[in-house]
N, C-alpha and C positions, 0 to 999 in steps of 0.2 A: 942030360940034354936040355938046352935052353928052349924057352917058349918061342914058337914061331909067330911073328907079327907081320902084318901085311902093310907094305908101303907102296904107294903109287908115285911114279915119277912122270911128269908131263910138262909141256911148255908151249909157248906161243907168243904172239905179239901182244904187248901190253900198251895201254895208252900212256902210262907214266912209269918209267923204269923203277921208281921207288915203290910202286904199288903192285897189285895183282888183278887189275881190271883187264881181263883178256879181251882183245878187240874182235877177233874172229874165231868164235867158238867152233865153227865148222872145220877149221883147219888146225886144231890142237894136235901137237905131236905127242902121242902117248908112247913114252919110252918103254914102260912096262911096270909090272908089279914084282916086288921083291920081299923075301922072307925076313930080312933084317935091315936095320938102319944102315949098317956098314955097306951092304951090297947096293942099297938104294942110293947112298951117298956116292959110291963109285960110279954108278950109272948117271947120276945127276952131274957129276964133275965132267964126265965124258961128253954128255949132251951139251952142257953149258959151254964147254971149251969149243965145241963145233960152231957156236954162234957168238963167240967172244967179240967179234967186230960189230955186232948189231945190238946197240944199247937198248932197243925196244923189244928184244926177244928174251924171254925169261923162262927158266925151268924151275919147278918147285917139287918138293917132296911132301906128299900128303900121308899122314898116319891113319890109314884106313881102319886099322884095328881099334882105334879110339872111337870110331863112328859105328862100329858093329853093334854095340850095346849102349846106346846113348842113355843118359840119365834124364828122365822126364822131370819137369818142374815140380809136379806134385809128389815126386818120390824123393826129391832133394831135401 
């Protein structure tokens, strides 16, 4: 059995379509958390497709499992 990793998919309006500066944090669309990148990617594709006509709406995948045990500067 493979290791379960946590991925968060969310989106919202960004100030620049090339960036990730979300304009209205209070209205972020949290799609969900997923145990693998493949399932997160499928959810991201579905959510992104629903807003395909709005260039300023962006969905992202965040690898939460990489943030659970951060490396501190003095440990590196």
